[in-house]
C-alpha positions in Angstrom: 187.2 38.4 -117.5 186.2 38.2 -113.9 186.9 34.5 -113.7 190.2 35.0 -115.4 191.1 37.8 -113.0 190.0 35.7 -110.0 192.2 32.8 -111.2 195.2 35.0 -111.5 194.6 36.5 -108.1 194.3 33.1 -106.5 197.5 31.9 -108.2 199.6 34.9 -107.4 198.3 35.0 -103.9 199.3 31.4 -103.5 202.7 32.0 -105.0 203.4 35.1 -102.9 204.4 33.1 -99.8 207.8 31.5 -99.6 206.5 28.4 -97.7 203.9 27.7 -100.4 206.5 28.1 -103.1 208.7 25.7 -101.1 205.8 23.2 -100.8 205.3 23.3 -104.6 209.0 22.7 -105.2 208.9 19.8 -102.7 205.8 18.3 -104.4 207.5 18.6 -107.7 209.8 15.8 -106.5 207.1 13.5 -105.2 203.9 13.5 -103.3 204.0 14.0 -99.5 201.7 13.9 -96.5 200.7 17.1 -94.8 202.5 15.9 -91.7 205.7 15.4 -93.7 205.4 18.9 -95.2 204.8 20.4 -91.7 207.8 18.7 -90.3 210.0 19.7 -93.3 209.0 23.3 -93.0 209.1 23.3 -89.2 205.6 24.4 -88.7 202.4 23.2 -87.0 200.1 20.8 -88.7 197.4 23.5 -88.6 199.7 26.1 -90.2 200.6 23.7 -93.0 196.9 22.8 -93.6 196.2 26.5 -94.1 199.0 26.7 -96.7 197.8 23.6 -98.5 194.3 25.0 -98.5 195.5 28.2 -100.3 197.4 26.1 -102.8 194.3 23.8 -103.3 192.0 26.8 -103.9 194.4 28.0 -106.6 194.3 24.5 -108.2 198.1 24.1 -107.7 197.8 21.2 -105.3 195.4 18.3 -104.8 195.0 16.2 -101.6 193.6 12.8 -101.0 192.8 11.4 -97.6 193.3 7.7 -97.0 192.6 6.7 -93.4 194.2 9.3 -91.2 196.8 10.4 -93.7 196.2 13.3 -96.1 198.5 13.1 -99.1 199.4 16.1 -101.3 200.5 16.2 -104.9 200.8 18.8 -107.6 197.4 19.8 -109.0 196.3 19.6 -112.6 196.6 23.3 -113.2 199.4 24.5 -115.4 200.4 28.1 -115.3 199.7 29.0 -118.9 197.4 31.9 -118.1 199.8 33.3 -115.6 202.8 32.9 -117.9 200.9 34.6 -120.7 200.0 37.5 -118.4 203.6 37.9 -117.3 204.8 37.7 -120.9 202.4 40.5 -122.0 203.6 42.7 -119.2 207.3 41.8 -119.8 206.9 42.9 -123.4 205.2 46.1 -122.4 207.9 47.0 -119.9 210.7 45.9 -122.3 209.3 48.3 -125.0 209.1 51.1 -122.4 212.7 50.5 -121.3 213.8 50.4 -124.9 212.1 53.8 -125.5 213.7 55.2 -122.4 217.1 53.9 -123.5 216.6 55.8 -126.8 215.7 59.0 -125.0 218.8 58.7 -122.8 221.0 58.2 -125.8 219.4 61.2 -127.6 220.1 63.3 -124.5 223.7 62.1 -124.3 224.3 63.0 -128.0 222.7 66.4 -127.5 224.8 67.1 -124.4 227.9 66.1 -126.2 227.0 68.3 -129.2 226.2 71.2 -126.9 229.5 70.8 -125.0 231.5 70.8 -128.3 229.7 74.0 -129.4 230.6 75.8 -126.2 234.3 74.9 -126.7 234.4 76.7 -130.0 
């Protein structure tokens, strides 16, 4: 369970930043060098390396250094665990909202019935 939780934490932490999500979208098109990514996102090379490090730790990106160029591409990790976690919680909240809708409808019917009784 601890490994599972650590994996979720790393993934959600990586996805919590708009720049890192943008990097993933960009790498979905094709691989890119860290320099190209830094330029595209208008940030320093050091800043981009930090973002890439977070994505690498989560397994979402892999890098390879050839000469002086470090190239990034999408990692082997799929997001099945994360998608399953989200789906379980979506179902839970959906059931809660359905129950709340039913309570609201009951209250509306009761309010309508009470209003009709008062008119008589």
